[in-house]
C-alpha positions in Angstrom: 49.9 11.4 19.2 48.9 8.5 16.6 45.7 6.7 17.6 47.5 3.7 16.6 49.7 4.1 19.8 46.7 4.4 22.2 44.6 1.7 20.9 46.9 -1.1 20.9 49.0 -3.1 23.3 51.8 -4.9 23.6 49.9 -8.5 23.2 49.2 -7.0 19.5 52.6 -7.9 18.6 53.2 -11.0 20.3 50.6 -12.9 18.0 53.1 -15.6 16.4 56.1 -14.7 18.6 57.6 -18.5 19.2 58.2 -18.9 23.1 61.2 -18.0 24.8 64.3 -20.1 25.7 66.3 -19.1 27.9 70.6 -19.2 27.3 72.6 -19.6 30.4 75.2 -17.8 31.3 77.4 -21.1 31.8 76.8 -22.0 28.1 80.1 -21.8 26.2 80.9 -19.2 23.7 80.5 -21.9 20.9 77.0 -22.4 21.6 76.4 -18.6 22.1 77.7 -18.3 18.2 75.4 -21.0 17.3 72.0 -19.4 19.0 73.0 -16.0 17.9 73.2 -17.5 14.0 69.6 -19.4 14.9 68.0 -15.9 16.5 66.2 -13.4 14.7 67.6 -10.7 16.4 71.1 -9.7 16.2 72.5 -10.9 20.0 71.1 -13.0 22.6 69.5 -12.6 25.8 71.8 -14.1 28.8 70.6 -15.2 31.9 71.5 -16.9 35.1 70.4 -20.3 35.8 66.6 -20.6 37.9 67.0 -21.8 40.9 65.4 -25.1 41.9 63.3 -24.9 45.1 60.5 -27.1 45.2 56.6 -25.1 45.6 58.4 -21.6 44.9 56.8 -19.4 42.3 58.8 -17.3 40.3 58.1 -13.3 40.8 58.9 -10.6 37.8 61.8 -9.2 40.5 62.9 -12.3 40.9 63.0 -12.8 36.9 64.6 -9.6 36.4 67.6 -10.4 39.0 68.2 -13.5 37.0 68.9 -11.4 33.8 72.4 -10.4 33.0 72.3 -9.0 29.5 72.2 -9.2 26.0 75.5 -10.7 24.2 76.2 -9.6 20.3 78.5 -11.1 17.7 80.9 -8.4 18.0 81.7 -9.1 22.0 82.2 -12.3 21.2 84.5 -11.4 17.7 86.5 -8.7 20.5 86.9 -11.3 23.1 88.4 -14.0 20.3 90.7 -11.1 19.1 92.6 -11.7 22.6 95.9 -13.5 22.4 95.2 -15.8 24.4 92.2 -16.8 22.7 93.9 -16.4 19.1 96.5 -18.9 20.5 93.9 -21.3 21.8 91.0 -21.1 20.0 89.6 -24.4 21.3 89.9 -23.5 25.2 88.5 -20.1 23.8 85.3 -21.5 22.1 84.6 -23.6 25.2 84.7 -20.4 28.2 81.7 -19.7 29.6 79.6 -16.7 28.4 79.7 -15.1 32.0 83.3 -14.6 31.1 82.6 -12.3 27.8 78.9 -10.6 28.7 79.1 -7.5 29.8 76.1 -7.5 32.6 73.8 -5.2 32.2 69.8 -5.7 33.1 68.5 -2.7 33.0 67.9 -3.8 28.8 64.9 -6.0 29.6 61.5 -5.0 31.4 58.6 -7.4 32.2 55.5 -6.0 31.1 51.6 -7.4 30.9 50.0 -8.5 27.7 47.4 -5.4 28.0 50.3 -2.6 28.3 49.6 0.2 26.1 52.2 0.0 23.4 52.8 3.9 23.7 53.8 2.7 27.5 56.2 0.1 25.8 57.0 2.9 23.5 58.2 5.0 26.4 60.2 2.5 28.4 62.4 1.1 25.3 63.1 5.0 24.2 65.0 5.1 27.6 67.5 2.5 27.1 65.1 -0.8 27.0 65.6 -2.8 24.5 64.1 -5.9 25.1 60.3 -6.8 26.6 59.6 -10.0 28.3 55.8 -10.7 27.7 53.9 -13.4 29.6 52.4 -16.1 26.7 48.4 -16.2 26.9 45.8 -18.0 25.6 43.1 -16.5 24.0 45.1 -13.5 22.5 44.0 -13.1 18.9 45.6 -10.1 18.6 42.5 -7.7 18.6 43.2 -4.9 20.9 40.0 -2.9 23.0 39.3 0.4 22.1 40.4 2.5 24.9 38.5 5.4 26.6 40.0 8.5 28.4 39.6 5.5 31.4 42.4 3.2 31.7 42.0 0.2 34.2 40.1 2.2 36.1 42.2 5.3 36.3 42.3 8.5 34.3 45.0 9.1 31.7 48.0 11.0 32.0 50.0 13.3 29.6 52.9 10.6 29.2 55.2 13.1 27.6 55.4 15.2 31.2 56.9 12.2 32.9 59.5 10.5 31.4 60.2 8.1 34.0 57.0 6.8 33.6 56.5 3.0 34.8 54.1 0.7 33.6 50.6 0.2 36.4 50.1 -2.9 37.7 47.2 -4.7 35.7 45.3 -7.6 36.9 41.9 -7.8 35.3 39.2 -10.2 36.1 37.9 -13.1 34.0 35.0 -10.7 32.9 37.2 -8.3 31.5 39.4 -10.1 29.1 39.1 -13.6 27.0 42.9 -14.4 27.7 45.2 -16.5 30.2 47.9 -16.3 31.2 50.2 -19.2 30.8 52.7 -19.5 33.9 56.3 -19.4 33.2 55.6 -18.9 29.0 57.3 -16.0 27.7 57.8 -14.1 24.4 60.3 -11.6 24.3 59.8 -8.7 22.1 62.8 -6.8 20.1 62.7 -3.4 19.5 62.8 -4.7 15.8 59.6 -6.1 16.4 58.0 -2.5 17.5 59.2 -1.0 14.0 58.1 -4.0 11.9 54.7 -3.1 13.7 54.9 0.5 12.9 55.6 0.1 9.5 52.7 -1.8 8.8 50.6 1.4 9.9 52.4 4.1 8.4 48.9 5.4 7.3 47.8 6.4 11.1 51.1 8.3 11.8 50.6 10.4 9.0 52.7 12.8 8.1 55.4 11.5 9.9 56.5 8.7 7.7 57.4 11.1 4.4 59.2 13.7 6.6 62.8 13.6 6.3 64.6 12.5 9.4 66.4 15.6 9.3 63.4 17.4 10.4 61.9 15.2 12.4 65.4 15.3 14.6 65.6 11.9 14.4 69.7 12.3 13.5 72.1 11.3 16.2 75.2 12.9 15.7 76.9 11.2 18.4 78.6 8.3 17.0 81.8 6.2 17.3 84.5 6.3 14.5 87.9 4.8 13.8 90.0 5.7 11.3 90.6 3.7 8.4 94.6 3.8 9.1 94.1 2.7 12.5 94.1 -0.8 13.9 90.8 -2.2 13.7 91.7 -3.9 17.3 90.9 -0.3 18.9 87.4 -1.4 18.0 87.3 -4.1 20.5 88.5 -1.8 24.1 85.1 0.2 24.2 82.4 -1.5 22.9 79.6 1.4 22.5 76.5 -0.3 23.8 73.4 1.9 21.3 73.9 1.0 18.9 77.3 -1.2 18.9 79.1 -0.3 15.7 81.8 1.9 14.9 81.9 4.0 11.6 85.2 3.0 9.5 86.3 6.8 7.8 88.6 8.3 6.4 89.3 12.2 7.4 89.2 15.1 4.7 91.0 18.0 4.3 88.6 20.4 5.6 87.7 18.2 8.5 84.8 15.7 7.7 85.0 12.2 7.5 84.1 9.8 4.8 82.7 6.9 5.6 84.4 3.6 4.2 82.3 0.8 6.0 82.0 -0.2 9.6 82.5 -2.8 12.4 79.5 -3.5 14.3 77.4 -6.1 15.3 74.7 -6.2 12.9 77.8 -7.0 10.3 78.9 -9.6 12.2 75.6 -11.2 12.9 76.5 -14.5 11.1 80.2 -14.0 10.0 82.7 -16.8 10.4 83.7 -15.8 14.2 87.0 -16.9 14.1 88.3 -15.0 10.8 86.8 -12.1 12.0 88.7 -12.0 15.1 91.9 -13.0 13.3 91.5 -9.8 11.1 90.3 -7.5 13.9 93.3 -8.6 15.9 96.1 -8.3 13.4 94.7 -5.7 10.4 93.7 -2.6 10.2 90.4 -0.9 10.4 90.2 -0.1 6.2 91.6 -3.0 5.5 89.3 -5.4 8.0 86.2 -3.6 5.8 87.3 -3.5 2.3 89.3 -7.0 2.8 92.6 -8.6 1.9 94.1 -10.1 -1.1 94.3 -14.4 -1.5 97.3 -14.0 -1.8 99.3 -12.8 0.6 102.2 -14.8 1.6 100.8 -18.1 3.6 104.0 -17.5 6.4 102.3 -14.8 7.6 98.6 -16.3 7.9 97.5 -18.4 10.9 95.8 -21.7 10.6 92.0 -20.6 11.6 89.8 -22.9 13.6 86.4 -22.9 12.4 83.2 -25.2 13.6 81.6 -27.2 11.3 78.9 -30.1 11.0 79.0 -33.3 9.6 75.8 -32.9 9.3 74.3 -29.5 8.7 70.9 -30.3 9.9 72.4 -30.9 13.2 75.0 -28.4 13.3 71.7 -25.7 12.6 69.7 -27.4 15.2 73.0 -27.0 18.3 73.6 -30.3 17.8 76.8 -32.0 19.3 77.9 -32.8 15.9 80.2 -30.0 15.7 84.1 -30.4 14.3 87.3 -28.3 14.2 88.6 -28.0 10.5 91.4 -26.1 9.5 92.0 -23.6 6.8 95.2 -23.5 5.8 95.2 -19.9 4.5 93.0 -16.7 5.2 91.3 -14.3 2.7 88.6 -11.6 3.4 86.0 -13.7 1.8 86.5 -16.1 5.5 85.1 -13.5 6.8 81.8 -13.9 5.3 80.2 -10.7 6.5 77.1 -11.2 4.4 76.6 -14.6 5.0 72.6 -14.0 5.7 71.6 -17.5 4.1 70.2 -19.4 7.4 70.5 -22.6 6.4 74.7 -22.3 6.9 74.8 -20.9 10.4 77.5 -22.7 11.0 81.0 -21.2 11.3 82.9 -21.3 8.4 80.0 -22.4 6.2 79.2 -21.3 2.5 81.1 -18.3 2.8 80.7 -17.6 -1.2 78.2 -14.6 0.0 81.0 -12.5 0.8 81.1 -9.4 -2.2 84.7 -8.0 -1.2 83.6 -5.3 1.5 81.7 -4.7 4.7 79.6 -2.0 3.0 77.7 0.5 5.5 74.0 1.1 4.9 73.7 4.7 4.3 70.9 7.5 3.8 70.8 11.2 3.2 69.6 13.6 6.1 66.5 14.0 3.6 65.4 10.1 3.2 62.0 10.0 4.6 61.3 8.3 8.0 59.5 5.6 6.3 63.0 5.0 3.6 65.1 4.6 6.8 62.9 2.2 8.9 62.5 0.0 5.3 66.1 0.2 4.9 66.5 -1.2 8.3 63.8 -3.6 8.1 65.0 -5.3 5.1 68.9 -5.6 5.8 68.1 -6.9 9.1 70.6 -3.5 10.8 70.6 -1.7 13.8 71.2 1.8 12.3 71.5 3.9 9.1 74.9 6.0 8.7 73.4 9.2 7.8 75.3 11.2 5.1 74.9 14.7 3.5 72.6 15.3 1.2 74.9 16.9 -1.6 77.7 14.3 -0.9 76.8 10.7 0.2 80.3 10.4 1.4 80.6 12.7 4.2 78.7 11.1 7.4 77.1 13.5 9.6 75.6 11.1 12.5 73.2 7.8 12.3 69.7 6.5 12.9 69.2 3.6 15.4 65.9 2.4 16.6 66.2 4.5 20.0 66.2 8.0 17.5 63.2 6.1 15.3 61.0 5.0 18.8 61.9 9.1 20.0 61.0 10.6 16.5 57.6 8.5 16.4 56.3 10.0 19.7 57.3 13.3 19.9 54.6 15.8 20.3 54.1 17.7 16.9 55.8 21.4 16.9 53.6 24.2 17.5 53.1 25.7 14.1 54.9 28.8 13.4 52.6 32.2 13.4 52.5 33.8 10.2 53.9 37.5 10.2 51.3 39.7 9.9 
């Protein structure tokens, strides 16, 4: 196992991370869209409002019970694509998030800053997407070298225990220069872990240069939808990991040719109302490849989009939003490729749309390092994998969990040479 996993702790990944601000379930869908646009992850953690009791100190168990789940862009677009929401978009935008999110409080776990990185990876491999880490004073991002004794206990082989639990860490002030700040936390996503690991490629050698196929990192169990099928089918049962559908054209030999995708990461900073109308009215193929501007206007709705008179106020979530009306609809208004952080309000700066939602793909022979770099540079949660000989034929995908499993898997025993 790479020493980087044993010599680093979770606190090393929190250096420079901002303090987490809770987004509560009684906030509106409109506020959630704005929060997702301003977030550094493709989704936001949603919490129940904290009970106010004088003198009551909230425990880790109480915090975990207040966590509702993670809301992503595909969840919101699927909600806005419902008939009642399309008929009254203004009311839909004012709907509480509690009516949209799929509750799942197993997606988050609170850990101590001194938790070993290998333990954190083991947790994330088994479904946890966010780690809640207490903020600390004096942490400089330098881990002490661990011996075979860890917090006074012998290290165990964690690979033999898939249901690992993190030990309680109670360090004295003499053993650590840090001080935990009560009620202040930062949230680590799996993207933060991958970003840390890509800076340690040398310590992971030879894994980074190995192909994803040889490492067993390709997940063949993916969700797909045929291009001729209604795009709304993607909203009926949204997959949780990753939240994405491959839009495919079946070939004569029974294979799937990928032409696009409907996913949370592609819809991250789109025009949500325009995307919702397209999801409800277009086929999956037309949703990802676009529709023409010259469609008859009598078939097109007047889409409501929220914009702000003051861009700075809108970006900061101010109350200066207003409803503006579009007279026509075109594929450019979906704005799949609008990743301009200065234009995170709805319906603003749609010139980045490039005509189709191009899926992010790699080959079965691609190296693990190349796939990690793809995901980070495109801020994607996954990469679709195609055959090495035919770049259109889809065979699976690689997501965060697949990468974490690949880098922590024990090396295979060498095959003995024939005598």
